[in-house]
N, CA and C of each residue as an Amber inpcrd file, in Angstrom:
protein
   333
 245.7350000 -42.0790000  95.8790000 245.4270000 -43.5010000  95.8170000
 246.2490000 -44.2420000  96.8740000 245.6280000 -45.2110000  97.4880000
 246.2940000 -46.0400000  98.4860000 246.9780000 -47.2060000  97.7850000
 248.3010000 -47.2950000  97.9130000 249.0420000 -48.3520000  97.2280000
 249.2830000 -49.5360000  98.1520000 249.2850000 -50.7180000  97.5480000
 249.6520000 -51.9300000  98.2640000 251.1030000 -52.2220000  97.9180000
 251.9260000 -52.3680000  98.9390000 253.3630000 -52.5960000  98.7310000
 253.6630000 -54.0850000  98.7850000 254.2880000 -54.5960000  97.7310000
 254.6140000 -56.0140000  97.6090000 256.0980000 -56.2270000  97.8800000
 256.4420000 -57.1260000  98.8340000 257.8570000 -57.3660000  99.1410000
 258.5560000 -58.0790000  97.9760000 259.7720000 -57.6160000  97.6730000
 260.5300000 -58.2260000  96.5660000 261.9400000 -58.6210000  96.9800000
 262.2320000 -58.5960000  98.2830000 263.5670000 -58.9830000  98.7230000
 264.2290000 -57.8890000  99.5250000 265.5400000 -57.9610000  99.6050000
 266.3250000 -57.0300000 100.4040000 267.2860000 -56.2660000  99.4990000
 267.6160000 -55.0580000  99.8980000 268.5400000 -54.2460000  99.1010000
 269.8800000 -54.9670000  98.9200000 270.2580000 -55.7870000  99.8880000
 271.5310000 -56.5120000  99.7870000 271.4880000 -57.5910000  98.6980000
 270.2840000 -57.9220000  98.1870000 270.1600000 -58.8890000  97.0940000
 270.6480000 -58.3110000  95.7680000 270.7490000 -56.9790000  95.6990000
 271.1330000 -56.3070000  94.4550000 272.5010000 -55.6630000  94.6600000
 273.4930000 -56.0330000  93.8580000 274.8120000 -55.4030000  94.0210000
 274.7750000 -53.9350000  93.6130000 275.7010000 -53.1470000  94.1430000
 275.8230000 -51.7630000  93.7040000 276.0310000 -51.7360000  92.1980000
 275.3500000 -50.8160000  91.5130000 275.3900000 -50.6970000  90.0540000
 274.9080000 -51.9800000  89.3820000 273.9690000 -52.6630000  90.0380000
 273.4290000 -53.9020000  89.4920000 271.9150000 -53.8840000  89.4610000
 271.3380000 -55.0270000  89.0870000 269.8930000 -55.1380000  88.9730000
 269.4470000 -56.5580000  89.2600000 268.1670000 -56.6870000  89.5150000
 267.5470000 -58.0030000  89.5400000 266.2000000 -57.8800000  88.8660000
 265.7160000 -58.9850000  88.3580000 264.4570000 -59.0140000  87.6350000
 263.3940000 -59.6340000  88.5350000 262.2270000 -58.9970000  88.5830000
 261.1040000 -59.4900000  89.3700000 259.9570000 -59.7700000  88.4080000
 259.4370000 -61.0070000  88.4480000 258.3030000 -61.3520000  87.5910000
 257.0120000 -61.0050000  88.3240000 256.1150000 -60.2980000  87.6230000
 254.8190000 -59.9140000  88.1900000 253.7350000 -60.3240000  87.1980000
 252.4760000 -60.3380000  87.6300000 251.3860000 -60.6380000  86.6890000
 251.3280000 -59.6420000  85.5230000 251.8640000 -58.4480000  85.7110000
 251.8530000 -57.4290000  84.6660000 253.1170000 -57.4490000  83.7960000
 254.0270000 -58.3550000  84.0510000 255.2640000 -58.4400000  83.2800000
 256.4930000 -58.3470000  84.1620000 257.6560000 -58.3800000  83.5300000
 258.9150000 -58.3400000  84.2780000 259.2610000 -56.9030000  84.6620000
 259.7340000 -56.7530000  85.8920000 260.1740000 -55.4700000  86.4290000
 261.6680000 -55.5820000  86.7230000 262.4340000 -54.5830000  86.2930000
 263.8630000 -54.5280000  86.6010000 264.0440000 -53.5890000  87.7920000
 264.7070000 -54.0800000  88.8300000 264.9590000 -53.2790000  90.0360000
 266.4570000 -53.0150000  90.0900000 266.8200000 -51.7370000  90.0950000
 268.2120000 -51.3160000  90.0110000 268.6840000 -50.6800000  91.3140000
 269.9800000 -50.8650000  91.5910000 270.6330000 -50.2090000  92.7270000
 271.8210000 -49.4220000  92.1690000 271.8150000 -48.1180000  92.3960000
 272.8860000 -47.2800000  91.8570000 274.1070000 -47.3050000  92.7730000
 275.1870000 -46.7270000  92.2940000 276.4130000 -46.6280000  93.0960000
 276.1740000 -45.8010000  94.3530000 275.1690000 -44.9050000  94.3140000
 274.8350000 -44.0600000  95.4720000 273.8270000 -44.7430000  96.3960000
 273.5410000 -46.0440000  96.1430000 272.6530000 -46.8380000  96.9770000
 271.1850000 -46.4450000  96.8290000 270.8330000 -45.8230000  95.7050000
 269.4320000 -45.5310000  95.4270000 268.8300000 -46.7070000  94.6660000
 267.5290000 -46.9300000  94.8550000 266.8590000 -48.0520000  94.2030000
 265.7340000 -47.5230000  93.3120000 265.6760000 -48.0500000  92.0840000
 264.6460000 -47.6750000  91.1170000 264.0750000 -48.9420000  90.4920000
 262.8210000 -48.8760000  90.0600000 262.1960000 -50.0120000  89.3660000
 261.5210000 -49.5020000  88.0980000 261.7810000 -50.2080000  86.9850000
 261.1690000 -49.8820000  85.6980000 260.8170000 -51.1900000  84.9920000
 260.0110000 -51.0720000  83.9480000 259.7210000 -52.2460000  83.1370000
 261.0280000 -52.7900000  82.5610000 261.1230000 -54.1180000  82.4700000
 262.3790000 -54.7500000  82.0410000 262.4400000 -54.9680000  80.5350000
 262.0730000 -53.9500000  79.7630000 262.2470000 -54.0570000  78.3180000
 262.4990000 -52.6720000  77.7300000 263.5090000 -52.6110000  76.9030000
 263.8780000 -51.3540000  76.2610000 262.7700000 -50.9330000  75.2940000
 262.4230000 -49.6410000  75.2430000 261.3840000 -49.1930000  74.3080000
 261.8140000 -49.2970000  72.8360000 263.0960000 -49.5290000  72.6020000
 263.6080000 -49.6160000  71.2340000 263.2730000 -50.9660000  70.6010000
 263.8750000 -52.0380000  71.1060000 263.6660000 -53.3740000  70.5350000
 263.3560000 -54.4180000  71.6140000 263.0000000 -53.9520000  72.8220000
 262.5990000 -54.8790000  73.8710000 263.7410000 -55.5530000  74.6110000
 264.9470000 -55.0120000  74.5150000 266.1000000 -55.6100000  75.1940000
 265.9030000 -55.6730000  76.7080000 266.5330000 -56.6480000  77.3800000
 266.3940000 -56.8250000  78.8350000 267.2020000 -55.7710000  79.6040000
 266.5500000 -54.7280000  80.0520000 267.2610000 -53.6510000  80.7490000
 267.9410000 -54.1390000  82.0260000 267.3900000 -55.1890000  82.6640000
 268.0040000 -55.7070000  83.8920000 269.4090000 -56.2550000  83.6400000
 269.7520000 -56.5010000  82.3720000 271.0890000 -56.9900000  82.0340000
 272.0010000 -55.8750000  81.5420000 271.5140000 -54.6390000  81.6070000
 272.2890000 -53.5000000  81.1270000 273.2760000 -52.9850000  82.1480000
 274.0260000 -51.9680000  81.7590000 275.0310000 -51.3540000  82.6250000
 274.4140000 -50.1340000  83.3070000 274.5020000 -50.1130000  84.6370000
 273.9670000 -49.0000000  85.4220000 275.0490000 -47.9410000  85.5690000
 274.6880000 -46.6960000  85.2680000 275.6250000 -45.5710000  85.4170000
 274.8100000 -44.3640000  85.8710000 275.2860000 -43.7180000  86.9350000
 274.5490000 -42.6070000  87.5470000 273.1150000 -43.0720000  87.7980000
 272.1130000 -42.3570000  87.2840000 270.7130000 -42.7470000  87.4710000
 270.1190000 -43.1900000  86.1450000 270.8900000 -43.9960000  85.3960000
 270.4560000 -44.5010000  84.0940000 270.9660000 -45.9200000  83.9040000
 270.3710000 -46.6010000  82.9180000 270.8350000 -47.9270000  82.5250000
 270.9830000 -47.9240000  81.0070000 272.0200000 -48.6000000  80.5210000
 272.2330000 -48.7210000  79.0870000 271.7940000 -50.1090000  78.6500000
 270.8980000 -50.1540000  77.6730000 270.3870000 -51.4210000  77.1630000
 271.5340000 -52.2450000  76.5780000 271.5820000 -53.5510000  76.8870000
 272.6730000 -54.3870000  76.3730000 272.5810000 -54.6730000  74.8750000
 271.4370000 -54.4190000  74.2450000 271.3020000 -54.7300000  72.8150000
 271.8340000 -53.6330000  71.8970000 271.3540000 -52.3990000  72.0750000
 271.7040000 -51.3350000  71.1340000 272.1720000 -50.0490000  71.8160000
 272.5670000 -50.1460000  73.0730000 273.1650000 -49.0270000  73.8090000
 272.2600000 -47.8240000  74.0310000 270.9540000 -48.0160000  74.0440000
 270.0610000 -46.9210000  74.4310000 270.2180000 -46.6910000  75.9260000
 270.3040000 -45.4440000  76.3380000 270.3550000 -45.1060000  77.7680000
 268.9540000 -44.7080000  78.2110000 268.5100000 -45.3090000  79.3190000
 267.1750000 -45.0670000  79.8640000 267.3140000 -44.4870000  81.2670000
 266.6110000 -43.3930000  81.5360000 266.6200000 -42.7880000  82.8670000
 265.8900000 -43.7000000  83.8470000 266.5250000 -44.0020000  84.9800000
 265.8770000 -44.8020000  86.0030000 264.8290000 -43.9820000  86.7520000
 264.9700000 -42.6660000  86.7470000 264.0270000 -41.7880000  87.4470000
 262.7260000 -41.5990000  86.6730000 262.8340000 -41.4100000  85.3500000
 261.6540000 -41.0820000  84.5420000 261.2150000 -42.2000000  83.6080000
 262.1130000 -43.1480000  83.3150000 261.8140000 -44.1990000  82.3540000
 262.0010000 -43.7730000  80.9150000 262.4010000 -42.5220000  80.6910000
 262.5270000 -41.9930000  79.3300000 263.9150000 -42.2570000  78.7490000
 263.9340000 -42.4570000  77.4300000 265.1990000 -42.6030000  76.7150000
 265.9550000 -41.2870000  76.7840000 267.2700000 -41.3790000  76.9150000
 268.1150000 -40.1860000  77.0250000 268.7930000 -39.8950000  75.6900000
 269.2550000 -38.6670000  75.5370000 269.9440000 -38.2910000  74.2980000
 268.9620000 -38.1070000  73.1610000 269.3680000 -38.5110000  71.9650000
 268.5510000 -38.3170000  70.7730000 267.4550000 -39.3770000  70.6340000
 267.5290000 -40.4540000  71.4250000 266.5560000 -41.5350000  71.3060000
 265.2130000 -41.1190000  71.9190000 264.1300000 -41.6670000  71.3840000
 262.7920000 -41.3310000  71.8450000 262.0530000 -42.6040000  72.2350000
 261.4250000 -42.5750000  73.3890000 260.6710000 -43.7160000  73.8870000
 260.7420000 -43.7270000  75.3990000 259.9520000 -44.5800000  76.0150000
 259.9380000 -44.6450000  77.4830000 259.3850000 -45.9820000  77.9490000
 259.7590000 -46.3300000  79.1620000 259.1710000 -47.4660000  79.8630000
 258.5080000 -46.9150000  81.1250000 257.6140000 -47.6930000  81.6900000
 256.9390000 -47.2460000  82.9080000 257.8490000 -47.4300000  84.1190000
 257.7530000 -46.4940000  85.0420000 258.4710000 -46.5940000  86.3060000
 257.5090000 -47.1460000  87.3530000 258.0610000 -47.8090000  88.3500000
 257.2630000 -48.4160000  89.4060000 257.7520000 -47.8640000  90.7400000
 256.8380000 -47.3960000  91.5890000 257.2650000 -46.8890000  92.8990000
 257.9520000 -47.9780000  93.7180000 259.0450000 -47.5830000  94.3840000
 259.8160000 -48.4900000  95.2410000 259.8960000 -47.8840000  96.6390000
 259.8010000 -48.7340000  97.6400000 259.9570000 -48.2920000  99.0290000
 260.9990000 -49.1860000  99.6950000 261.8490000 -48.5610000 100.5040000
 262.8440000 -49.3080000 101.2800000 262.4900000 -49.1320000 102.7460000
 262.3800000 -50.2420000 103.4580000 262.0340000 -50.2050000 104.8800000
 263.0190000 -51.0920000 105.6350000 264.0350000 -50.4630000 106.2200000
 265.0410000 -51.2190000 106.9610000 265.8110000 -52.2070000 106.0930000
 265.9880000 -51.8870000 104.8360000 266.7030000 -52.7680000 103.9210000
 265.7800000 -53.6230000 103.0710000 264.5350000 -53.8480000 103.5290000
 263.5680000 -54.6200000 102.7450000 263.0240000 -53.7450000 101.6160000
 262.8770000 -54.3450000 100.4300000 262.3820000 -53.6250000  99.2600000
 260.9360000 -54.0060000  98.9670000 260.1690000 -53.0010000  98.5570000
 258.7700000 -53.1960000  98.2090000 258.4720000 -52.4080000  96.9350000
 257.5950000 -52.9590000  96.0670000 257.1440000 -52.2140000  94.8940000
 255.6150000 -52.1360000  94.9280000 255.0950000 -51.0910000  94.2720000
 253.6470000 -50.8910000  94.1710000 253.2040000 -51.2520000  92.7640000
 252.5890000 -52.4110000  92.6230000 252.1970000 -52.8830000  91.2980000
 250.9760000 -52.1550000  90.7540000 250.2100000 -51.4860000  91.6120000
 249.0260000 -50.7620000  91.1460000 249.3790000 -49.7610000  90.0530000
 250.5700000 -49.1820000  90.1170000 250.9560000 -48.1950000  89.1200000
 250.9710000 -48.7920000  87.7170000 251.2690000 -50.0900000  87.6090000
 251.2610000 -50.7510000  86.3000000 249.8370000 -50.9690000  85.8020000
 248.9510000 -51.3200000  86.7110000 247.5580000 -51.5530000  86.3290000
 246.9080000 -50.2610000  85.8520000 247.1550000 -49.1750000  86.5470000
 246.5830000 -47.8810000  86.1870000 247.1070000 -47.4470000  84.8240000
 248.4090000 -47.5880000  84.6150000 249.0170000 -47.1570000  83.3630000
 248.5180000 -48.0010000  82.1870000 248.1200000 -49.2500000  82.4460000
 247.6870000 -50.1380000  81.3700000 246.2460000 -49.8850000  80.9530000
 245.4760000 -49.2270000  81.7810000 244.0630000 -48.9980000  81.4830000
 243.8560000 -47.9260000  80.4540000
């Protein structure tokens, strides 16, 4: 499938081990930057009780929900440990520091 890449800012807009929230027609997307300078995008709600993952603590390639401490993999969107559940991941592209996401992946997953 041919994806359309939507600009969402620059990697410098997100601190290391931080996140920013991007509002889209399909809902809020949390965009994370790890300590290793990798960027991931997932839906901005915990599969447990809907907590704002963009406000969680980033560690390695995971984020811990600020409400009930569920750890979510930034790579797969799946809950880690004994918890069960998942959020959708969104493809991210970095081009010279500019960040882009492919929203088509959300539309396909919703159908």
